[in-house]
C-alpha positions as CSV (number, residue, x, y, z in Angstrom):
1,X,8.2,9.8,-33.1
2,X,7.2,13.3,-32.2
3,X,7.6,12.5,-28.5
4,X,11.0,10.9,-29.1
5,X,12.2,13.8,-31.2
6,X,11.2,16.1,-28.4
7,X,13.0,13.9,-25.9
8,X,16.2,14.2,-27.9
9,X,15.8,18.0,-27.9
10,X,15.6,18.0,-24.1
11,X,12.0,19.0,-23.9
12,X,10.7,15.6,-22.8
13,X,12.2,12.8,-20.7
14,X,13.4,10.1,-23.0
15,X,10.8,7.5,-23.9
16,X,12.9,4.6,-23.0
17,X,11.3,1.6,-21.2
18,X,12.1,3.4,-17.9
19,X,13.7,6.8,-17.2
20,X,16.8,6.8,-15.1
21,X,14.8,7.8,-12.1
22,X,12.1,5.2,-12.4
23,X,14.2,2.2,-13.4
24,X,13.2,-0.8,-11.5
25,X,15.3,-3.4,-9.7
26,X,14.3,-6.0,-12.3
27,X,15.3,-3.7,-15.2
28,X,18.7,-3.1,-13.6
29,X,19.2,-6.9,-13.4
30,X,18.2,-7.4,-17.0
31,X,20.5,-4.6,-18.2
32,X,23.4,-6.1,-16.3
33,X,22.7,-9.5,-17.7
34,X,22.5,-8.1,-21.3
35,X,26.0,-6.5,-20.8
36,X,27.3,-9.8,-19.4
37,X,26.0,-11.8,-22.3
38,X,27.7,-9.5,-24.7
39,X,31.0,-9.8,-22.9
40,X,30.7,-13.6,-22.4
41,X,28.9,-15.1,-25.4
42,X,29.3,-18.8,-25.5
43,X,29.4,-20.6,-28.9
44,X,27.2,-23.7,-29.0
45,X,27.6,-26.4,-31.5
46,X,24.7,-27.7,-33.6
47,X,21.9,-28.9,-31.3
48,X,20.3,-32.4,-31.6
49,X,16.6,-32.9,-31.0
50,X,14.8,-36.2,-30.4
51,X,11.1,-36.3,-31.1
52,X,9.3,-39.3,-29.4
53,X,5.9,-39.6,-31.1
54,X,4.1,-43.0,-31.6
55,X,2.4,-41.7,-34.7
56,X,3.3,-38.7,-36.9
57,X,0.7,-36.0,-36.8
58,X,0.5,-32.2,-37.1
59,X,2.2,-31.8,-33.7
60,X,5.2,-33.9,-34.6
61,X,5.3,-32.2,-38.0
62,X,5.3,-28.8,-36.3
63,X,8.3,-29.6,-34.2
64,X,10.1,-31.3,-37.2
65,X,9.8,-28.2,-39.4
66,X,10.6,-26.0,-36.4
67,X,13.9,-27.9,-35.9
68,X,14.6,-27.4,-39.6
69,X,13.9,-23.7,-39.4
70,X,16.2,-23.4,-36.3
71,X,19.0,-25.4,-37.9
72,X,18.8,-28.3,-35.4
73,X,19.5,-31.9,-36.3
74,X,16.3,-33.9,-35.6
75,X,15.6,-37.6,-35.1
76,X,12.2,-39.1,-34.5
77,X,11.4,-42.3,-32.6
78,X,8.1,-44.1,-32.5
79,X,8.7,-46.7,-29.8
80,X,10.3,-46.6,-26.3
81,X,13.1,-49.0,-27.5
82,X,14.0,-47.0,-30.5
83,X,13.8,-43.7,-28.5
84,X,16.3,-45.1,-25.9
85,X,18.6,-46.5,-28.5
86,X,18.6,-43.2,-30.5
87,X,19.2,-41.2,-27.3
88,X,22.2,-43.3,-26.3
89,X,23.6,-43.0,-29.8
90,X,23.1,-39.2,-30.3
91,X,22.9,-37.8,-26.7
92,X,20.3,-35.2,-27.9
93,X,20.3,-31.9,-26.0
94,X,16.5,-31.6,-26.3
95,X,13.8,-34.3,-26.2
96,X,10.2,-33.7,-27.1
97,X,7.9,-36.4,-26.0
98,X,4.2,-36.9,-26.7
99,X,2.4,-37.0,-23.4
100,X,-1.1,-36.5,-24.7
101,X,-2.3,-40.1,-24.3
102,X,-0.9,-43.5,-23.3
103,X,-2.5,-45.6,-26.0
104,X,0.7,-46.3,-27.8
105,X,3.4,-46.0,-25.1
106,X,3.6,-44.7,-21.5
107,X,5.5,-41.4,-21.6
108,X,6.3,-41.7,-18.0
109,X,8.1,-45.1,-18.5
110,X,10.0,-43.6,-21.4
111,X,11.2,-40.7,-19.3
112,X,12.1,-43.0,-16.4
113,X,14.3,-45.1,-18.7
114,X,16.0,-42.0,-20.2
115,X,16.5,-40.6,-16.7
116,X,18.3,-43.8,-15.7
117,X,21.0,-43.1,-18.3
118,X,24.1,-41.0,-17.6
119,X,23.8,-38.7,-20.7
120,X,20.4,-37.5,-19.5
121,X,22.1,-35.3,-16.9
122,X,22.3,-32.4,-19.3
123,X,19.2,-33.1,-21.4
124,X,16.1,-30.8,-21.5
125,X,12.9,-32.8,-21.8
126,X,9.8,-31.1,-23.2
127,X,6.4,-32.9,-22.8
128,X,3.6,-32.1,-25.1
129,X,0.4,-32.1,-23.0
130,X,-3.2,-31.8,-24.1
131,X,-5.0,-28.5,-23.8
132,X,-7.3,-30.0,-21.1
133,X,-4.2,-31.1,-19.1
134,X,-4.7,-29.8,-15.5
135,X,-3.0,-32.3,-13.2
136,X,0.6,-32.1,-11.9
137,X,3.2,-34.2,-13.5
138,X,4.8,-37.1,-11.5
139,X,7.7,-36.2,-9.3
140,X,10.4,-37.8,-11.5
141,X,9.4,-35.5,-14.4
142,X,10.8,-32.7,-12.3
143,X,14.0,-34.6,-11.3
144,X,16.8,-32.2,-11.1
145,X,19.2,-34.2,-13.3
146,X,17.3,-33.0,-16.4
147,X,15.2,-30.0,-17.0
148,X,11.6,-30.7,-17.7
149,X,9.0,-28.3,-19.3
150,X,5.4,-28.6,-20.4
151,X,4.2,-27.5,-23.9
152,X,0.5,-27.1,-24.4
153,X,-0.6,-28.9,-27.5
154,X,-0.1,-26.5,-30.5
155,X,0.9,-27.6,-34.0
156,X,1.9,-24.1,-35.1
157,X,5.4,-24.1,-36.5
158,X,5.9,-20.7,-35.0
159,X,4.8,-21.8,-31.5
160,X,7.1,-24.9,-31.7
161,X,10.0,-22.8,-33.1
162,X,9.6,-20.2,-30.3
163,X,9.5,-22.9,-27.6
164,X,12.7,-24.6,-28.9
165,X,14.5,-21.3,-29.3
166,X,13.6,-20.3,-25.7
167,X,14.9,-23.7,-24.5
168,X,18.2,-23.3,-26.4
169,X,18.9,-19.8,-25.1
170,X,17.8,-20.7,-21.6
171,X,18.3,-24.2,-20.1
172,X,20.5,-25.6,-22.9
173,X,23.0,-22.8,-22.8
174,X,23.2,-23.1,-19.0
175,X,23.7,-26.8,-19.3
176,X,26.5,-26.3,-21.8
177,X,28.2,-23.9,-19.4
178,X,27.9,-26.4,-16.6
179,X,29.4,-29.1,-18.7
180,X,32.2,-26.9,-19.8
181,X,32.9,-25.8,-16.3
182,X,32.9,-29.4,-15.0
183,X,35.3,-30.5,-17.9
184,X,37.7,-27.7,-17.1
185,X,37.9,-28.5,-13.4
186,X,38.2,-32.2,-14.1
187,X,41.1,-31.6,-16.5
188,X,42.8,-29.3,-14.0
189,X,42.4,-31.8,-11.2
190,X,44.0,-34.7,-13.1
191,X,46.7,-32.7,-15.1
192,X,50.3,-32.8,-13.9
193,X,51.5,-30.1,-16.3
194,X,51.2,-26.3,-16.4
195,X,48.2,-25.2,-18.3
196,X,47.3,-21.9,-19.9
197,X,43.8,-21.5,-21.3
198,X,43.6,-18.9,-24.1
199,X,41.1,-17.4,-26.4
200,X,41.0,-18.0,-30.1
201,X,43.4,-15.1,-30.4
202,X,45.8,-16.9,-28.0
203,X,45.2,-14.3,-25.2
204,X,45.6,-16.1,-21.9
205,X,42.3,-16.5,-20.1
206,X,43.6,-18.5,-17.1
207,X,46.8,-20.2,-15.8
208,X,47.1,-23.5,-13.9
209,X,50.3,-25.1,-12.5
210,X,50.0,-28.2,-10.3
211,X,53.3,-27.3,-8.6
212,X,52.2,-23.8,-7.7
213,X,52.1,-22.7,-4.1
214,X,51.3,-19.5,-2.3
215,X,55.0,-18.7,-1.6
216,X,56.3,-19.5,-5.1
217,X,57.4,-16.1,-6.3
218,X,58.1,-17.3,-9.8
219,X,54.5,-18.6,-10.2
220,X,53.2,-15.4,-8.6
221,X,55.2,-13.3,-11.0
222,X,54.0,-15.4,-13.9
223,X,50.4,-15.1,-12.7
224,X,50.8,-11.3,-12.4
225,X,52.1,-11.1,-16.0
226,X,49.1,-13.1,-17.2
227,X,46.7,-10.7,-15.6
228,X,48.5,-7.8,-17.1
229,X,48.3,-9.3,-20.6
230,X,44.5,-9.5,-20.3
231,X,42.6,-7.4,-17.8
232,X,39.8,-10.0,-17.4
233,X,42.1,-13.1,-17.2
234,X,41.9,-15.4,-14.3
235,X,44.6,-17.3,-12.5
236,X,42.8,-20.4,-11.2
237,X,45.3,-21.3,-8.5
238,X,45.6,-17.7,-7.1
239,X,41.8,-17.7,-6.7
240,X,41.6,-21.1,-5.1
241,X,44.5,-20.3,-2.7
242,X,42.9,-17.2,-1.3
243,X,41.9,-16.9,2.4
244,X,39.8,-19.7,3.6
245,X,37.1,-17.2,4.6
246,X,36.4,-16.6,0.9
247,X,34.7,-19.4,-1.1
248,X,36.9,-20.7,-3.9
249,X,35.7,-20.7,-7.5
250,X,35.7,-24.5,-7.4
251,X,33.8,-24.7,-4.1
252,X,31.3,-22.1,-5.4
253,X,30.8,-24.2,-8.5
254,X,30.1,-27.4,-6.6
255,X,27.8,-25.6,-4.1
256,X,25.7,-24.0,-6.8
257,X,25.3,-27.3,-8.5
258,X,24.2,-28.8,-5.2
259,X,21.6,-26.1,-4.9
260,X,20.3,-26.7,-8.4
261,X,20.2,-30.5,-7.9
262,X,18.6,-30.3,-4.5
263,X,15.5,-28.4,-5.6
264,X,12.6,-30.6,-6.9
265,X,10.0,-27.8,-7.3
266,X,11.4,-24.4,-8.3
267,X,9.8,-21.0,-8.6
268,X,10.6,-19.2,-11.9
269,X,12.8,-16.7,-10.1
270,X,14.7,-19.6,-8.4
271,X,15.4,-21.1,-11.8
272,X,16.7,-17.8,-13.0
273,X,19.0,-17.4,-10.0
274,X,20.3,-21.0,-10.4
275,X,21.0,-20.4,-14.1
276,X,22.9,-17.2,-13.3
277,X,24.8,-19.1,-10.6
278,X,25.8,-21.7,-13.2
279,X,26.8,-19.1,-15.7
280,X,29.2,-17.6,-13.1
281,X,31.3,-20.7,-12.8
282,X,33.4,-20.3,-15.9
283,X,33.0,-16.5,-16.2
284,X,35.8,-13.9,-16.0
285,X,36.1,-12.2,-12.6
286,X,34.5,-9.0,-13.9
287,X,31.6,-10.9,-15.3
288,X,31.2,-13.0,-12.1
289,X,31.1,-9.8,-10.0
290,X,28.5,-8.3,-12.3
291,X,26.4,-11.4,-12.0
292,X,26.7,-11.2,-8.2
293,X,25.2,-7.7,-8.4
294,X,22.4,-9.1,-10.6
295,X,21.7,-11.8,-8.0
296,X,21.6,-9.2,-5.2
297,X,19.0,-7.2,-7.1
298,X,16.9,-10.2,-8.0
299,X,16.7,-11.3,-4.4
300,X,14.9,-8.1,-3.4
301,X,11.1,-8.4,-3.0
302,X,10.0,-5.3,-5.0
303,X,11.5,-6.1,-8.4
304,X,9.2,-3.8,-10.3
305,X,9.0,-0.9,-7.8
306,X,10.6,2.3,-9.2
307,X,13.5,3.7,-7.4
308,X,12.9,7.4,-7.3
309,X,15.5,10.1,-6.5
310,X,15.0,11.8,-3.2
311,X,17.3,14.8,-3.1
312,X,16.5,16.9,-6.2
313,X,13.2,15.3,-7.0
314,X,10.4,17.6,-8.2
315,X,7.8,17.5,-5.3
316,X,5.0,17.2,-7.8
317,X,6.6,14.1,-9.1
318,X,7.4,12.6,-5.7
319,X,3.9,13.2,-4.4
320,X,2.0,12.0,-7.5
321,X,4.1,8.9,-7.9
322,X,4.3,8.2,-4.2
323,X,0.5,8.7,-3.8
324,X,-0.4,6.4,-6.7
325,X,2.3,3.7,-6.2
326,X,1.6,3.0,-2.5
327,X,-1.2,1.4,-0.6
328,X,-1.0,3.9,2.3
329,X,1.2,5.6,4.8
330,X,1.5,4.9,8.5
331,X,-2.0,5.4,10.0
332,X,-2.5,7.9,12.8
333,X,-4.4,6.4,15.8
334,X,-7.9,7.4,16.5
335,X,-8.8,8.5,13.0
336,X,-11.2,6.5,10.8
337,X,-12.8,7.4,7.6
338,X,-16.1,5.9,6.6
339,X,-18.0,6.5,3.4
340,X,-21.5,5.4,2.7
341,X,-22.0,2.5,0.3
342,X,-24.1,3.7,-2.6
343,X,-25.4,0.2,-3.4
344,X,-28.7,1.5,-4.8
345,X,-30.5,-1.3,-6.5
346,X,-33.6,0.8,-7.2
347,X,-33.3,2.1,-10.7
348,X,-36.9,2.4,-11.8
349,X,-36.7,6.2,-11.4
350,X,-34.1,6.5,-14.2
351,X,-35.7,6.9,-17.6
352,X,-33.8,4.9,-20.2
353,X,-34.7,3.8,-23.7
354,X,-36.5,0.5,-24.3
355,X,-34.1,-0.3,-27.2
356,X,-31.0,1.3,-28.7
357,X,-33.2,2.5,-31.5
358,X,-35.5,4.3,-29.1
359,X,-33.2,7.1,-27.9
360,X,-33.8,10.8,-28.3
361,X,-32.5,12.2,-31.6
362,X,-29.9,14.5,-29.9
363,X,-28.3,11.5,-28.1
364,X,-28.6,9.3,-31.2
365,X,-26.8,11.9,-33.2
366,X,-23.9,12.0,-30.7
367,X,-23.6,8.3,-30.6
368,X,-23.2,8.1,-34.4
369,X,-19.7,9.3,-33.8
370,X,-18.8,7.0,-30.9
371,X,-16.3,4.9,-32.9
372,X,-14.1,8.0,-33.3
373,X,-11.3,8.6,-30.9
374,X,-12.3,12.3,-30.7
375,X,-15.8,11.4,-29.5
376,X,-16.8,14.1,-26.9
377,X,-17.9,12.2,-23.8
378,X,-18.8,15.5,-22.0
379,X,-21.4,16.3,-24.6
380,X,-23.0,12.9,-24.0
381,X,-22.8,13.5,-20.2
382,X,-24.7,16.8,-20.7
383,X,-27.5,15.6,-22.9
384,X,-28.1,12.4,-20.9
385,X,-28.2,14.3,-17.5
386,X,-25.1,12.6,-16.3
387,X,-26.1,9.1,-17.4
388,X,-23.8,8.5,-20.4
389,X,-22.9,5.0,-19.4
390,X,-26.3,3.5,-20.1
391,X,-26.6,5.0,-23.6
392,X,-23.0,4.4,-24.7
393,X,-23.1,1.0,-23.1
394,X,-26.1,-0.1,-25.1
395,X,-24.6,1.1,-28.3
396,X,-21.1,-0.4,-27.8
397,X,-22.3,-3.7,-26.3
398,X,-24.6,-4.1,-29.2
399,X,-21.9,-3.4,-31.7
400,X,-19.7,-6.1,-30.3
401,X,-22.5,-8.6,-30.0
402,X,-22.3,-8.9,-26.2
403,X,-26.0,-9.8,-25.7
404,X,-25.7,-12.6,-28.2
405,X,-22.5,-13.9,-26.5
406,X,-24.1,-13.8,-23.1
407,X,-27.5,-15.1,-24.4
408,X,-29.2,-12.3,-22.6
409,X,-32.0,-9.9,-23.7
410,X,-31.4,-6.3,-24.4
411,X,-33.8,-5.5,-21.5
412,X,-31.5,-7.4,-19.1
413,X,-28.5,-5.6,-20.5
414,X,-30.2,-2.3,-20.2
415,X,-31.2,-3.0,-16.6
416,X,-27.7,-4.1,-15.7
417,X,-26.1,-0.9,-17.2
418,X,-28.7,1.2,-15.4
419,X,-27.9,-0.6,-12.1
420,X,-24.1,-0.2,-12.5
421,X,-24.4,3.5,-13.4
422,X,-26.6,4.1,-10.3
423,X,-23.7,2.8,-8.2
424,X,-21.2,5.3,-9.5
425,X,-21.1,8.5,-7.4
426,X,-22.2,11.5,-9.4
427,X,-20.9,13.8,-6.7
428,X,-17.3,12.7,-7.5
429,X,-15.5,15.3,-9.7
430,X,-13.6,12.6,-11.6
431,X,-14.5,9.0,-10.6
432,X,-18.1,9.0,-11.8
433,X,-20.0,7.2,-14.5
434,X,-18.7,9.6,-17.1
435,X,-15.2,8.4,-16.4
436,X,-16.5,4.8,-16.7
437,X,-18.1,5.6,-20.0
438,X,-14.9,7.2,-21.2
439,X,-12.9,4.1,-20.3
440,X,-15.5,2.0,-22.1
441,X,-15.2,4.1,-25.2
442,X,-11.4,3.9,-25.2
443,X,-11.6,0.1,-24.7
444,X,-14.0,-0.3,-27.6
445,X,-11.7,1.9,-29.7
446,X,-8.7,-0.3,-28.9
447,X,-10.7,-3.5,-29.6
448,X,-11.3,-2.2,-33.1
449,X,-7.6,-1.9,-33.9
450,X,-6.6,-4.7,-36.3
451,X,-3.8,-6.2,-34.3
452,X,-5.7,-6.1,-31.0
453,X,-8.8,-7.7,-32.6
454,X,-6.6,-10.4,-34.2
455,X,-5.0,-11.3,-30.9
456,X,-8.2,-11.7,-28.8
457,X,-11.2,-14.0,-28.8
458,X,-14.8,-12.9,-28.5
459,X,-14.8,-13.8,-24.8
460,X,-11.8,-11.5,-24.3
461,X,-13.7,-8.7,-26.0
462,X,-16.8,-9.2,-23.8
463,X,-14.7,-9.4,-20.7
464,X,-12.8,-6.2,-21.6
465,X,-16.1,-4.2,-22.2
466,X,-17.6,-5.4,-18.9
467,X,-14.4,-4.7,-17.0
468,X,-14.2,-1.2,-18.4
469,X,-17.9,-0.6,-17.4
470,X,-17.5,-1.8,-13.8
471,X,-13.8,-0.9,-13.1
472,X,-14.6,2.0,-10.7
473,X,-18.1,1.3,-9.5
474,X,-18.8,2.8,-6.1
475,X,-15.5,4.7,-6.1
476,X,-15.6,7.1,-3.1
477,X,-13.5,9.8,-4.7
478,X,-10.5,8.9,-2.5
479,X,-7.3,7.0,-3.2
480,X,-6.3,3.6,-1.8
481,X,-3.7,5.4,0.4
482,X,-6.4,7.6,1.9
483,X,-8.6,4.6,2.8
484,X,-5.7,2.7,4.3
485,X,-4.6,5.7,6.4
486,X,-8.1,6.2,7.6
487,X,-8.6,2.6,8.5
488,X,-11.8,2.4,6.4
489,X,-14.0,-0.7,6.4
490,X,-12.8,-1.6,2.9
491,X,-9.1,-1.3,3.8
492,X,-9.7,-3.7,6.7
493,X,-11.7,-6.0,4.5
494,X,-9.1,-6.2,1.8
495,X,-6.0,-6.1,4.1
496,X,-4.8,-2.7,2.7
497,X,-4.1,-4.4,-0.7
498,X,-5.7,-3.3,-3.9
499,X,-8.6,-2.1,-1.8
500,X,-10.7,-0.2,-4.3
501,X,-10.0,-2.5,-7.3
502,X,-11.0,-5.5,-5.2
503,X,-14.2,-3.7,-4.1
504,X,-15.2,-2.6,-7.6
505,X,-15.1,-6.2,-8.9
506,X,-16.7,-7.8,-5.8
507,X,-19.5,-5.3,-5.7
508,X,-20.2,-5.5,-9.4
509,X,-20.6,-9.3,-9.3
510,X,-22.7,-9.1,-6.1
511,X,-25.1,-6.6,-7.6
512,X,-25.3,-8.5,-10.9
513,X,-26.2,-11.9,-9.5
514,X,-28.5,-10.5,-6.7
515,X,-31.3,-9.5,-9.1
516,X,-32.4,-11.7,-11.9
517,X,-33.7,-8.8,-13.9
518,X,-30.2,-7.4,-14.4
519,X,-28.1,-10.7,-14.2
520,X,-26.4,-10.7,-17.6
521,X,-24.6,-13.9,-16.7
522,X,-27.7,-16.0,-15.9
523,X,-27.9,-17.8,-19.3
524,X,-24.3,-18.8,-19.8
525,X,-22.9,-22.2,-18.7
526,X,-20.7,-22.4,-15.6
527,X,-17.4,-22.9,-17.4
528,X,-17.9,-19.9,-19.6
529,X,-19.0,-17.8,-16.6
530,X,-15.9,-18.8,-14.6
531,X,-13.5,-18.0,-17.5
532,X,-15.3,-14.7,-18.1
533,X,-15.3,-13.8,-14.5
534,X,-11.6,-14.5,-14.0
535,X,-10.8,-12.4,-17.1
536,X,-12.9,-9.5,-15.8
537,X,-11.3,-9.6,-12.3
538,X,-7.8,-9.8,-13.7
539,X,-8.4,-6.7,-15.9
540,X,-9.9,-4.6,-13.1
541,X,-7.1,-5.5,-10.7
542,X,-4.6,-4.4,-13.4
543,X,-5.8,-0.8,-13.1
544,X,-4.3,-0.7,-9.6
545,X,-1.2,1.5,-9.9
546,X,1.2,-0.2,-7.6
547,X,1.8,-2.9,-10.3
548,X,2.0,-0.3,-13.1
549,X,5.7,-0.9,-14.0
550,X,5.3,-4.6,-13.6
551,X,2.5,-4.8,-16.2
552,X,4.3,-2.5,-18.6
553,X,7.6,-4.3,-18.3
554,X,6.0,-7.7,-18.9
555,X,4.1,-6.4,-21.9
556,X,7.3,-5.0,-23.5
557,X,9.4,-8.1,-22.9
558,X,6.7,-10.6,-23.8
559,X,4.8,-8.8,-26.6
560,X,6.9,-5.9,-28.1
561,X,10.3,-7.5,-28.1
562,X,9.3,-10.8,-29.7
563,X,7.3,-9.0,-32.4
564,X,10.2,-6.7,-33.2
565,X,12.6,-9.6,-33.4
566,X,10.5,-12.0,-35.4
567,X,8.0,-12.1,-38.2
568,X,5.4,-9.5,-37.2
569,X,2.5,-11.0,-39.1
570,X,3.2,-14.6,-38.2
571,X,3.6,-13.7,-34.5
572,X,0.3,-11.8,-34.4
573,X,-1.6,-14.5,-36.2
574,X,-0.5,-17.0,-33.6
575,X,-1.2,-14.8,-30.6
576,X,-4.4,-16.6,-29.8
577,X,-2.4,-19.7,-29.1
578,X,-0.7,-17.9,-26.1
579,X,-3.2,-17.3,-23.3
580,X,-0.6,-15.6,-21.1
581,X,0.1,-13.1,-23.8
582,X,-3.6,-12.5,-24.4
583,X,-3.8,-11.7,-20.6
584,X,-0.9,-9.2,-20.9
585,X,-2.6,-7.5,-23.9
586,X,-5.9,-7.2,-22.0
587,X,-4.2,-5.7,-19.0
588,X,-2.3,-3.2,-21.0
589,X,-5.5,-2.3,-22.9
590,X,-7.5,-1.4,-19.9
591,X,-4.6,0.3,-18.2
592,X,-4.2,2.6,-21.2
593,X,-8.0,3.1,-21.5
594,X,-8.1,4.0,-17.8
595,X,-5.6,6.8,-18.1
596,X,-6.0,7.9,-21.7
597,X,-6.9,11.5,-20.7
598,X,-3.5,12.9,-21.8
599,X,-4.0,11.3,-25.3
600,X,-7.4,12.9,-25.8
601,X,-7.9,16.1,-27.9
602,X,-6.6,19.1,-26.0
603,X,-10.0,20.4,-24.7
604,X,-11.0,17.0,-23.4
605,X,-7.6,16.6,-21.8
606,X,-7.9,19.9,-20.1
607,X,-11.3,19.1,-18.7
608,X,-10.2,15.7,-17.3
609,X,-7.1,17.4,-15.8
610,X,-9.3,19.8,-14.0
611,X,-11.6,17.1,-12.7
612,X,-8.9,14.8,-11.3
613,X,-7.1,17.8,-9.7
614,X,-10.4,18.8,-8.0
615,X,-10.8,15.3,-6.6
616,X,-7.2,15.3,-5.3
617,X,-7.8,18.8,-3.8
618,X,-10.9,17.5,-2.0
619,X,-8.9,14.6,-0.6
620,X,-6.2,16.9,0.7
621,X,-8.8,19.1,2.3
622,X,-10.4,16.2,4.1
623,X,-7.0,14.8,5.2
624,X,-6.3,18.1,6.9
625,X,-9.7,18.2,8.5
626,X,-9.5,14.6,9.8
627,X,-5.9,14.9,10.9
628,X,-4.8,12.2,8.5
629,X,-1.4,12.0,6.8
630,X,-1.6,14.1,3.6
631,X,-0.8,11.6,0.9
632,X,-0.1,14.2,-1.9
633,X,0.8,17.6,-0.2
634,X,1.3,19.3,-3.6
635,X,-2.4,18.9,-4.3
636,X,-3.3,21.8,-2.2
637,X,-5.8,23.9,-4.0
638,X,-4.1,27.1,-2.9
639,X,-0.6,26.3,-4.1
640,X,-0.8,23.4,-6.7
641,X,0.5,23.8,-10.2
642,X,-1.7,21.7,-12.4
643,X,0.6,21.9,-15.4
644,X,3.5,20.5,-13.3
645,X,1.3,17.6,-12.0
646,X,0.3,16.7,-15.6
647,X,3.9,16.9,-16.8
648,X,5.0,14.5,-14.0
649,X,2.2,12.1,-14.7
650,X,2.9,12.0,-18.4
651,X,6.7,11.6,-17.8
652,X,6.4,8.8,-15.3
653,X,3.4,6.9,-16.3
654,X,2.0,7.8,-19.7
655,X,4.9,8.2,-22.2
656,X,6.5,4.8,-21.8
657,X,3.2,2.9,-21.5
658,X,1.7,4.4,-24.6
659,X,4.9,4.1,-26.5
660,X,4.7,0.3,-25.9
661,X,0.9,0.2,-26.6
662,X,1.3,2.2,-29.8
663,X,4.1,-0.1,-31.0
664,X,1.6,-3.0,-30.7
665,X,-1.8,-1.4,-31.6
666,X,-0.6,1.4,-33.9
667,X,-2.2,4.6,-32.6
668,X,-0.7,7.6,-34.4
669,X,-3.7,9.9,-33.6
670,X,-3.3,9.3,-29.8
671,X,0.4,9.9,-29.9
672,X,0.0,13.2,-31.7
673,X,-2.6,14.3,-29.1
674,X,-0.2,13.3,-26.4
675,X,2.6,15.4,-27.9
676,X,0.3,18.4,-28.4
677,X,-1.0,18.2,-24.8
678,X,2.5,17.8,-23.3
679,X,3.5,20.9,-25.3
680,X,0.5,22.8,-23.8
681,X,1.4,21.9,-20.2
682,X,5.1,22.7,-20.7
683,X,4.2,26.1,-22.1
684,X,2.0,26.9,-19.1
685,X,4.7,25.7,-16.7
686,X,7.4,27.8,-18.4
687,X,5.1,30.9,-18.1
688,X,4.7,30.1,-14.4
689,X,1.0,29.5,-14.9
690,X,-0.5,27.1,-12.3
691,X,-4.0,26.7,-13.8
692,X,-5.5,24.8,-16.7
693,X,-5.2,27.7,-19.1
694,X,-3.6,31.1,-19.5
695,X,-5.6,33.9,-17.8
696,X,-6.3,35.4,-21.2
697,X,-7.9,32.1,-22.4
698,X,-10.0,31.9,-19.2
699,X,-11.4,35.3,-19.9
700,X,-12.4,34.3,-23.3
């Protein structure tokens, strides 16, 4: 609230989902669609749902009560014969069929018989599949004359209700519009009389006269009057009689239907485009034109890439955003940058405790406060001689029961933490093991929040803690853009795509499985290992900044919005039944933990700002020495304004993301720190101070 109040006062860019300068193509499309829906809302009659279940169980009951909650009329059939008879009688818009086993009836045969009937053209079929279901459905399940979807077995009324509501507002509505459009054109084709289509207020929407011709001045005059009576009204004949170079409304309607019906396997974006095409058919001209613009945006490849201003843009913002959101500029020939791999497996020279209870008193005293957000990681760095990750890791992993979950000894965990920390570069100003320990601390803090904890499984918690620990291992202190421009071995290996993030995960797993003494995964079964491994990889790759807006956007639309629109407690309680949403939560969690510096207490925030600035300065220095493109020119140690860079980073990356994360996890302390820190950087900038503090504070 503090940040939003400041935004309203003009002191901070508004904390909307995206600022006007960083709005993505996808966001533009969504905004246009929302406006169109408000302009052209279609009233749908009561929906009919047919449940085909051989035996009533918790799953059928879940859909029955979900239909009741949604106000749908529901019938249930237990045999193929009764299902077909009921469908031919009621023509239900949605069919839910049990496809979990074939002991009672063959779901494929039932669908085949329904498909053969004419009414199935506009029916949505939802098949309930078992949780272990992995094979593809038969071809005819995806037949274009009816929309087919899968529903993973889940007897929660909320899950069933949400699924049905999504179908109604998606496929069912589009099918209603197609049917309405077909009916209108069929009527116009066969009618011999003049027709005026009006709204409920008798305002003319369109005009049709079978005797109309292009040179009929009377009809033209009448059509002109119709348009004047309602700005958005459409004269059907005037549209269809336009130049042959322009496709008619009727031709466009038939061609879009042909596109929909010709596709047997559709990508989600293709389905969206086809639904929009269908919605255009009976839309007013202004709406159809707006939807054309939506389609133009959706057909671009970079839907989530921010579109930044170029003329009056602050160079600090341009350089920072550009440097973090790209994988590299055009490489200059003859220049290559190589960094040594610090894959040091020898860790016997590092003195670490035998157990978590065997740590020096000064360290143990600090660790007593590790559950607090204000925990000072720099103090731990100092007393552990720059080895905070081992000590904090032992404490945090023990608190979350990681050794028990992995079935590994504390000695193995200790050796693994020691090995991982040895492969962080202590020479880096920022990306060292202290940063890794800080991200681990933030992740553990987030996992302790009630809603986060209630949404994730124990495996998710373990994956998150491991991902935080390894997420920057062997970081060279240079950005992805630098490595790509320099033609480094890693950039070549990973095709200039998520270079560092791919390296961090690959190296961590290589080091872990190479030595049995530190292989924390050696005692878990293969299925658990693969699931855990995929979760870890997904989280580390989520820290790559080129997908930042995509991750935040998906989180807001899939997590924040449904929770704000529905029952908060009920939605959260059923989060574990939605693996995709759990993935979004884990991605958002590690992203926030990775860049939580602006949300730390002011002194910690200032220290981190100084460290990241020094690392960027060093990169700029080396780019100049090597003759490489300078990725972020403003990070010149002689001219850079650190306050401006922090303000830009908060405005473009932090505010919106933490607003969304706070709405889910409830983090008032962090948001207050963020407001205080932003105030500090703004104050320095207004005083033309380019350093971390005012000169008077530095003297003190």
